[in-house]
N, C-alpha and C positions, 0 to 999 in steps of 0.2 A: 970707553965703549964696552958694552957687555960682551963677554966671550961666549955666552950661551948659544946665540944663533950660529956662531962659527963651529962650536962643538957639535951641535945637532946636525949641521950640514955635513960635517966630517963623518959622523956615524952613519948617516944615510948613504953617503958615498961608499963607505966600506961595505955596508950591507948589500947594496946593489951590485957592487963589484964581485962579492962572493957569489951572488946568484948567477951573474953572468959567467963567472969562472966555472961554477958547478955545471951550468947548462952546457958549457963548451967542452967540459971534460967527461960528462956522463956518456957512457957507451950506449948507443941505440942498437936495436936488434938488426941483424943482418938483412939487407933488402931481399936477398934470394930466399931466406927462410920465411920472411914475411909473405912473399909472393906464393911460396909453396903452401903455406898455411891457408891463405885465401883460396887457392885452388882446391885444397883439401875440403875447405868449408863448402865450396860449391858442388862437391861430389854428393852431398847429402842434403836433407831437408829437415825442418823442425816438425816433429810429430807430437804424439801424446806423451806426457811424462810417465815414467815407470811407476807402477803402483807401490814399489818398494822404496821410493824416495820420499822422505818426510818433507824435504825442500827440493823442488826441481826448478832449475833456472837455466834457460838456453844460453849458455856462456858465449856461444859463437855470435850472438847478436852484437857484441861489442867489437867484433872483428871487422874493421873497416879499413879501406885503403887510405894511404897517405897519413898513417898514424903509426906510432911506435908499438910494434907487436908485443914488446915486453910489458906494456901496460894493459894488454887484453886480459879478459877474464880467463882463468885456467892456464895462463902462460907464466912460466918462471924462466928468467934468463940468468946466465952467468954474469956476475957483477963486473968481471974484468973483460971478458971477451964479447959479451952481448949475445952469445949463442943461446938458443932455446934449449934448456936442459930438462924442463918438465912440462908435460901437457896433461892437464887434468880436465877431462870432459865428462866426468861422472855426473849422472843425473842431469844431463843437458838436453834431454828429449830429442836426441838426434836419431834419425832413422834413414836406412838406405843400405845398398849393397856395397860391400868393401871390395874394391877392384885390385887386381894383382899389380897394377901400375899406379897405385894410389900415390898422390903427390906428398903424402905424409912421409913416405920413405926417403924423401930428399932432406928431411930434417934429421941428419945423421948424428947430431950432437945430443939427441935425447938420451936422458938417463932414466927418467921415470915417465911411463906412459899409462894413463888410467882412462879407459874407455867404458868403464863399468856402468851398469844400470841405464842402458840405452836400448836401441833396437837396431843395432848393426847386424847385417846378415851377410851371407856369402862365406867365403873361406879366408882364413888368415893367409896372406900371400907368402909364398915360399921365400920371397926376397926380404922377409922380415929380418933376415940376418944382416941386412945393411945397417940396421940400427944396432951396431955392434957395441955401443957404449951403454946400452940398457942395463940397469940393475933391477928394475921393477917393471913388470908387465901385468896389467889387470884388465881383462876383457869380460869379467863375470857379468851374469844376468844380461845377456844379449841373445841374438839368434844366429850366431856363427854355427856353421855346419860342416859336414864332411870330416876331413881328417886334420890332425895337427901336422903342420909342416915339420919334417925332420930337421930343417935348417935352424929351428929354435935352439937345438943343441949346440949350434955354433956361435951363440951369443955368450961369450966367455965369462962375463962379470955378473950374469943374472943371479940375483939372490931371492927374488920374489916372483912367483908365477901363479896366477889365478885365472883358470879357464872355466870355472864352475858355472853351472846353470846356463848352458848353451844347448846346442843341438848336434854336437859332435857325434859322429858314428864311424868309428874306426878302431884299429889297434893302436896302442901307444908306441910311438917310435922309440927304439932303444937308445937313440941319440940323446934323449933327455937325461940319461945316466951320465952324460959328459958335463953336466952343469955342476961342477964341483963346488961352487960357492953358494949353491941354492940352499936357503934355509926354510922356505915355505913353498909347498907345491899343493895346489888345490885343483883337482879335476872332477869334483863331485857333481852330481845331478846332470849327467850326460848319458850317452849310450855307448860308451867305450866297451869294447869286447876283447876277447883273447886273454892271454895270460898277463899278469903283472910282470913287466920286464925284470929279468935278473939283474940288469945293469943298475936298477934303482939302489942296489946295495952299495954303489960307488958314491952315493950322495952323502958323503961323510959329515957334512955340516948341517944336514937337514934337521929341523926342529919340529916341523909340522907336515904331515902327509895325510891328505884327505881324498879318498877315492869313493866316498859314499854314493850310493844309488847310481850304479852303472850296471854293465852286464859282464864284468870280469869273470873269467872261469879258470879252470885248471887249479893247480896247487899253489899255495903261497910260497914264494921263493925264500929259501933259508937265508939268502944274502941280506934280507931286511934286518937280520940280527946284527949286521955291521953298523947300523945307524945309531951309534952310541950316544948322540946328542938328542935323539928324538924324544919329544915330550907329548906329542899328540899324534895318534894313529887311528884313523877311521876307515875301515874296509867294509862297513856294513852295507846291507842291501845289495848284494851281488850274487854270483853263482859259484863262489870259490869252494873247492872240494878238498878232501884229504884232511890230514891232521895238522894241528898247529905246530910249526917247526919249534923244536926245543930251543933253537938258537935265539928265539925272541926273548928268552929269559935273560939275555945279555943287555936288554934295553933298560938299564938301571935308572935312567932319567925319565922314563915314560910315566906320564901322569894320567892320560886318558887313552883307553884302549877299547875300541868298539868293533866287534865282529858279528853282531846280530844280523839275522835274516841272510844266511848263507847256507851252504850245504856241507859245512865242516862235519867231520865224523871222528870216531876214535876217542881216545881218552884225552883229557886235558893234561898237558905235560906239567910235571911237578915244578919244572924250572920257572914257571910263571910266578912262583912264590918268591923269586929272587928280584922281582921288579919292585924295589923297595919304596919308590916314590909314587906308586900307583894310587890314584884316588878314585877312578871310575873304571870298572871292568864289566863289559857286556858281552855275553856269549849266547844270548837267547835265540830261539828259533833256528836251531841247527840240529844236528843228529849226533851229538856227543853221547857217549855211553860210559859205563863204569862208575866208579865212585868219585865223588868230588875230592880232589887231592887236599890233604890236610895242610899242605904247604901254603895254601891261600891264606891261612891264618897268620902267616908272617907279614902280610901286607898291612902294616900298622897304620898307614895313612888312608886306607881305603874308606871311602864314604858311600859309594854306590856299587853294589854287586848284583848283577842281573844274570841269572843262570836259567831262566824260565824256558819252557817248551823245548826240552831235550829229552833224553832217556836215561838220566842219571839214576843210579840205584843206591841202596844203602842208606845210611843215616847222615845227617848234617855233621861235619867234623867237629869234635869238641874244641878244636883250635879256633873256631870262629868266635869263641868267647873272648879272644884276645883282640878282636877288631874294635878297638875302643872308640874309633871315629865313625864307625859305620852308622849311616842314617837311613839307607834304603837297601833292603834285602829282598830279592824276589827269586824264589826257587819254584814257582808254581808250574804245574803241568809237567811233572817228571814222574818217576817211579820211586821216589824216596819213601822210606818207611821208618818204623820205630816210633817211640813216644814223642810227645812234644819236646823239641830241642831245648833242654834247660840251659844249655850253654849260652843261649841268646839272652838270657835274663840279666846278664852282667852288662849288656850294651846300653849304657845310659843315654846315648845320643840317638838310639834307634827311633826313627819317626814313622817309617812305613815298612810293614812286614807282610809279604805274600808267601803263604805256605799252601795255597789252594791247589786242588786237583793232584793230590799225591795219595800215598797210602799210609799216612800217619795214623796212629791208633792210640787207644788207651784213654784214660781219664785226664781231662785238663787239670793241671796243677792248681791247687787252691792257695798255695803259699809260695810266693816267689820273692825276689829282691829287686830293688831298683826299678828299671823302666817297666817291666812286665809283671811286677809284683801284684798278682791278682788279689792278695789279701791285705797288702800294705802299700798300695801305690800312692806315692806322694802327689800332691796337687801340681807339682812342677814337672811331672813326667813328660818326656818328649814324645811318647808314642801317640800318633794321631790316627793311624789307619792300621787295622788288623784284619787280614783276610786268611781264614783257615777253613774255608768252605770246601766241600767235596773231598772229604777225608773220611776216616772211620773213627772219629772221636766219640766216646760214650760218656754217660753219666751226666750230672747236672752242670749247668753253666755257672762257673765260679762267680759269686756275687761281686767280688772285688774288681772284675774286669772293668766295670762301669763306674768305679770310684774316682777315676781320673777325669778332670774337666777338660783335658786336652783331646780326648777322643772325638774324631770327626766321622769315621766310617768303621763299622764293625760288621763283618760278614762271617757268620758261623753256620750258614746253611748247608744242607746236604751232608749231614753227619748222622749220628745216632744219639744225639743229646736228648736227655729226658728230664722228667721232673717238672715242677712248677716254676714259672717265671716269677721271681720274687720282686718286691718293690725296690728295684736296684737302679732306677734311672734318675734319681734326684739330682745327680751331678752332670746330667747329660745336656747341658744348655748349648754345647757346641756340636752335638751329634747331628749329623746331616743324613746319614744313611744307615739303616739297621736291617740286616737280612738274617732272619732266623728260620727261614723256611726249610721244609723237608727234614724235619727232625721228629721227635716224639714228645713234644712239650704239651703239658696239660694245664688245667686250671683256668683262671680268668686272666684277661689282659691287664697287666699292671697299670694302675692309675697314675703311677709316677712317670709314665711316658708323657704325661701332660707337661712335665718339666723340660722336655726336650724341645725348646722353643725354636731351634734351628732345623728341626727334622724336615727333610724333603721326601725321603723314600722310606716306607715302612712295609716290609715284606715278611709275612708270617705264614705263608701258604704251606699246606700239607703238614699240619700238626694236629693236635687234638684239643685245641683251646676251646673251652666251653663258656660262652658268654653271650650277652646281647650285643647288638650293633653299637660300637663305641662312638656315639654322638659327641661325647666329651672331647674327642680329638679335634673338634672344630676350633679349639683354642690354639692349635698349632698353626700359626698363620703362614708358615712356609711349606706346609705339607702339600706335596704334588702327586705322589704315587702311594696308593693304599691297596695292598694285596692281602686279602684274608681267605683266599681260595682254599677249599678242601680242609675245613675245620669243623667244629661243632657249634658254630654260632647259631643262635636261634632267636625266636621272638619276632615282634613287629618291626617294620622299618619306618615307624613313625615316631618322631622325636617328641612332639607335643601337639595336640590338636590345633592350638592357636599360635604356634611358634614355628617359623621356618629356620632351621639351622643353616649356617653359611660356611661351607667349605670353599672359600672363595678362590683358592688356587688349585683345588683338586681337579685333575684332568684324567687321571687313570684310576678307575675304581673297579676292582675285581673282588666280588664277594660270592662268586659262584661256588657250587658244591658245598652248601651249608644247609641249614634247616630253618631258614627264615620262613615265616608263615603270614597269613592274613593278606589283606589287600594293600596295594601301594597307595599311600595318601595322594590326594590330588596335586599336592605341591612337591611330590618326591623329586621331580627333575629340576625343581627350583633350588635344590640344595647345592647344585654344582654350577655356580654362577660363572666360573672360569671358562665354561664351555659355551657360554651364550654367544660370544662373538668370535670372529675369525682371528687367528693369530697372525704373526708376521712371517709369511712364508718365504721372504727374501733372505732370511738368515737361518743357518743351521746351528742351533744352540742346544746343548745337552744339559740335562740335569747334572749339576756338579761342574759342567763346562770345562772339563779337562780331558786331555787325550787318553789318559789311562784309567779313568773312572770305571769301576766294575759294577755299576748298577744295572744288572741284567733282569730280564723278565720274560716269562713264558705266557703267551696270551693267545686265546682263540681268535684268529683273524682269517676271514674268508674261508671258514670251514676247516682250517688247519691249525694245529698247535705250533705256533711260531715262537722261537726264542730270539728275543731282541738283546743283543749283547750290551747295547748302550741305550739310554733313554733320551730320546730327542724331544724337545718341547714343541713338536708339531703334531704328533699323533695323540688323539684323545680317544678314550674308550670307557664304556660302561658295560660290565658283564655281571649280570645277576642270575645267570642260568643255573639250572640244577638246584633249585630250592623248592619250596612248597607254597609259592605265592599264587594268588587267585584274584578273581575280579577283573575289572577293566584295566587296560593300559591307560594311565592318566594322559590327558591331552596336553599336559604341561611338557610332554616329551618334545613338543614342537619348539620349545625355548632353547634347547641345547644345540644351537645351530652350527656349532663348530665341531660336532661329534663326528668321528670317523669310523669307529667300531661300536656296534650296539648288538648285544647278545642277551635276549630274554628267553631263550629256549628252555625246554624241559621244566616248565612250571605248570600252573593250572589256569593261566590267563584265559578269559572268555570275552565275549563281546566282539565288536568290530575292531579292525586295525585302524588306529586313529589317522585321519587324513592329514593331521598336523605333522606327521612324519615327513611330508613333502617339504617342510621348512628346513630340513637338515641337508642343505645343499652340498656339504662336504662329505656326506656319508659314503663310505666305500664298502662296508660289510654290514649286512642286516640279517640276523638269525632270529626268527620267531617260531621255529619248529617245535613240535611236541608240546603243544598247548591245546586249548579248546576254542580257539578263535573261530568266529563265524562271519558270515557276510561276504562281501566282495573285497578283492584287493583294490585299494584306491588307485584309479588310473593315473592320478597325479604323481604317484611314485615313479612312473615312467619318465618323468621329467628330471629325475636326479641323475645327471650325466656322470657323476663320479662313482655311482653305485656299480660295483663290479661283482659283488656276491650277494645273492638274495636266497634265503632259505625259509620257506613257509610250510614245509612238509609236515604231515601228521597233525592236521588241524581239521576244521569243519568248514572250510572256505568253499564258496560257490562262485559261479559266473566265469566269465572269460578272463584269462590271464592277460594283463596289459601287453599290447603288441609292440612296445618300444624295444629298441636294441638292447637295453639293459636287461630286460626280462627274456628276450628271445635267445640270448647267448648263454643262458643258464642251462645246466644239465636238467633233464626231466625229473631226476630224483629230488631236486629242490622243491618240487610241487606235489610229490606223490602222497598218497593216502589223504587226499581231500576229495571226497566222492563227488562234490558238486563243481569242481574246477574243470575247465575245458580250454582248448586252444593250445597252440604251440607254446612251449616245447613238448607238451604232452601229446600223446597220440589220439586223445579224445577230442573230436571236433565239436563245435558248438552248434552245428546245424546250418541250414541255409538262410535263416532269418538274420536280420541285423541285430547283433548281440552286443553292440557297444553300450556300456552301462555308465551312466553318469554317477558321480559320487552322491551318496545320500546326504541330503541337507541336514545341517546341524539344527538341533532344537534350540529354542530361545534360551533354555537353561544352559546348554552347552556353549552357546555364543557368549553368554554372560560369564561363564567360568573362564573361557579363553581370554576375555577382556581383563578379568581380575588377574589372571596369571601374567599377562603382558605387563600390567601395571606393577605387579610384585617384582617381576624380572627387572624392570627399570629401577626400582628402589634398591634391589640387591646390587645391581650393577654400580650404583653410586657408593656403596659401602666399602670401607677399606678391607683388604683381605689378603689371602695367601695365593701365590701363583702355583698351580699344580702342573706337574711336568707332562710333556708329551713324549711318546716313545717311538723310536725307530731303530731297527737293528743296525749294528755296525760291528763287523767282526775283525777289523784291522787295528793293530796297535803298533806304533813305530817309535823308535828312539826313546824308549822309556827312560834310560838312565840320563839322557841329556837334559831332561826337564829339570833335573835336580843339580845340574852343574853349578 
C-alpha cells in the first residue's frame, strides 16, 4: 500500500494544528482599549481630507465592533501584551472638537500618537499627562487652539513633539524645559507670544528646534547655547529683539540657523564663526549694524549665507574667499561699499550672488578666475544668477560676463554703466532674465540677443540705445516682458506692409518715451496675440515662478508710476506713450481682449476713439490723454465694469461724458481741456435737451477691416508661439535660504 496518502494527511494535520495553536496563542487587543477607541471614534466625524496629504484615507472606517483592534488601520499593538502602543491617524480626514474627557486618554499604553493633517479643534486636554508612556506626539496641521497644557512637561519619556501649524495663542509653558529626552520640538506656524523660555536651555538632547512664524518677543535666552547637540534652529519670522547671544557660538553641531524677519540689532558676534558644521545661515530682514565679521569665513561647510536687508557697512570680508562650498550669497539692501569683492571670484560652487542695493562702486573687473571670471569663464561655470543692480558701478559691461552658458538671470540695472552693448550674447541660450535698465548704454541693440532662446524678460529702460524697433526679437519664443522705456528708439512701428510679426507670448510691452514716428499700422495690435484671450485667473503664477525671483518693473498704471516687485502672469500692458505717433488708433485694438493696462497718451493720435475698445472687457486703466482725438467718447465704454481709471484730457472731444459709474467716479481732471465735453464729473452741463448720443456707425470699409482683423486674429491664435508674462506687484520675500537646502 502506498505511503503517499498517509504522508500527505500527516502534513495537513501538522499544518492545521500549527494554525490552531497560533490562533490560540496570539494575543488579542484588550477589550477595554478596543471599547475606548470605538468611543473615541464616535467623538468625531469624517470630513474633507487635508490638502497637504498626497494620500488621504479615513482609517477609522476599519474600526468596527467585535473585531480585533490590533488589525485596525492606524493601530499597532505590543506583540506580547496586546496593548495598543501606536495610534497613527495622520491624513484620516477626521474633524471635530477634542474634549477634555476624550476616551483616547484611557489608552494609557500609547507610546506614539500621530493625529497630524486632520481638522481636530479645541484645546489639548490638560489630562494629556495620563499618556505617560508617550515618546512621540504629533498634532501638526490641525486647528487646535488656545494654550499648550503645562502638563505636557510631565510626560517624562517624550522625545518628539510637533504642535506646528495650528491656532495656538499663548505663552510657552516653561514646563516644556523638563522634557529632558526631547530631541525634536516644532512649534512653528502658530501665534505663540512672550519670551522664549529660558528653561529651553535644559533640553540637552535637543537636535531640532523650530519656532518659525510666531509672535515671540523679547531677547533670545543665552541658555540656548547649552544645546550642544542642536543641528537645526529656526527662530525666523518673529519679533525677537536685542543682540545674538555670543553663547550660540557653542552650538558646534548646528547645521541650519535661521533668524530672518525679526528685530535683532547690534553686531553679529564673531563667535558664530565657531559653528564649524554650519551649512545655512540666514540673518536677513533685521537691524544688524557694523561690519560683517571676518570670522564667518571660517565656516568652511557653509552653502547658503543670507545677510540681506540689514544695515551692515564696510566691505565684504576677504575671508569669504575661503567659503569653498558657498552656493548662495545674498548681501543685498545693506550699506556695503568698496569695489567689486574680488575674493568671491575663488568660489567655484557659487551659483547665486546678490549684491544689489548697496554702495559698491568702481569698474567691474574684466579679468577674473574660476566662477566669475568675466574674461575666461569656463563653460562649466556654476554661476547662474548675478544681481548687482542699484549700486554705483561705472564703465563698460565686461564682455566675458555672458560667455558662460550657465547664466539664467543677470541684473545690472541702476548703476552708471556706459558704452556700447557689444555682440556678447551668443552663449545666452539659458538666459531667462536680463535687466540693464537705468544706465548710460549707447549704440544699437545687439542682434546676438536673438541667440537667447530662453529669454522671458528683457528690460533696457532709461538708457540711450539708438535703434529701430527690434522686430527681430519675435524669434524669442519665450519672451514675455519687453521694456524699452526712455531710450532713443525711432522709426516706424511697422514690420512689413504685408507681414504681421508674431510676438505670441508677449504680454507686457513698454516702448514709451522714445521717438517712434508715423502711424500705427492697421494690424499693430495683432502683433500681441498672447493678449487676445483671457488667462487663467484661478492661479497666481509668476514669470520665473520662484519665490525669490527679482524681475521687477515700473509701469504707469491708473495714472501712477507703480513698481511691481515681481511679474505675475495675469497683468497685461501696452504702453506706447510719449512718442511721436499720429493718425488714427487702429481698430485692431479690439482684438487684445485680455489687456489690463493701455497707455497711448502724449502722442499725436487723431480721429475718433475706436468703439472696438469696448471689447477689452478686462481693461482696468485707459490713458488717451494729450493727443488730438475728436468726436465723442463711445458710450459703450461705460459697459467696461473693470475699468477703474480713464484719462482722456487734453484732446478735442465733444459731447456728453458717458453717465456710467466707471466714468462718474473719475476726477474731473481726467476730462479737462476738451472744449466740447460736458456732463459730470465736469461742471459744464449739457443743457436741458436730451443729449444721449448713439455711437457713430462704422462705414462699410471699417466693417470690412474689422472682419479681416478678426480672421487674422484667429489664424495667429493657432500659430505656435511664446507666452509673454503678466505683471503684478509683490513685495514679500520669505525663507530665501531654505529654498536651497
